[in-house]
Residue, then its C-alpha position, 0 to 999 in steps of 0.5 A: x533464494x526464498x522469504x522465510x517466515x518469521x514470527x513477525x516478518x520484516x519488509x525487505x526490499x528486495x520481496x517488495x512492490x506497493x500496492x496504493x488502492x483507490x486513493x482516489x479525488x472523490x473517495x479521498x472528500x469523504x474521509x474521516x479529513x486527519x485521518x486523509x491528512x495522515x494517510x496521503x502525506x504516508x501514502x506520498x513517503x512511501x511512493x517516494x523511498x520506492x521510487x527511492x530504492x528500486x521497489x515496485x507500485x501499483x496502484x487501482x483505481x474504483x469505480x472513476x467515473x464515479x469518484x475521480x481520478x487518484x488523487x492530484x498530490x498522491x499522482x504526480x509522485x507515482x513513478x510515470x509508467x504507472x496505469x491504475x487498473x480500473x476496478x468496480x470489485x471491492x478487493x483488487x483481485x476479483x478486478x480484471x487484469x489485475x494480476x498482471x499488474x503485481x510484478x513479473x518478479x518471483x521473487x517478489x512475494x510480499x505486498x504494502x498495502x495504502x489507500x482508500x478506503x479501510x475496511x473495504x477495499x484494503x480489507x478485501x484485496x489483503x484478505x485475496x493476496x493473502x489466498x495467492x501466498x503474498x506477504x501481506x502488510x498493512x501502514x496502519x497511517x497510509x490507510x483511512x475510512x470515512x469513520x475512525x472506528x470502520x478504520x480501527x475495526x479494520x485493522x483489528x480484523x487484519x491483524x487477527x488473521x494474519x496480515x502483518x500490520x505496520x506503520x510507514x515509517x516502519x515498513x521504510x527503513x525495514x526496507x533499508x535495512x541498514x543505515x549504511x544503505x548506500x540510498x539510506x540518506x535519500x528515506x531519511x529524509x522523508x520522515x525527519 
């Protein structure tokens, strides 16, 4: 089954994977604290929804020696098999070994991006994934930057270049697709 390109594609659980970009301790400390708190909560909701719905989760860490590991409050929710790809380049797509972390399931051509920083690593990764032929979704309430105007500019740029800007709750409910889904209740509980 192939993905049908609709004017407004929706995230579908059987086609998706979740990518958490550089949600790291020292980087998070420099973020706008309101945006950081919102992003961290929504990243965790999406991780939990992905686990409930058997959607692969991938993570990266930018220069962890300097910026620290993934925030403990996020790390504790990650599936046990997730090992973050360490990188120094801004686009995950130019990081050695990153492509091996993308699922080998050929139908999973949708990537939902969350993390830090919106105007640097997220923008550059979104561009790279788009060039690789992926449908890229960015959960606007699960990303942040040090300055709000940088995040807003990144969202505007991505929106104008065909990246699908959405939000965490929309992603989760698109993954479900139906309130009769057998796993509806535990996902719905995450957003109550």
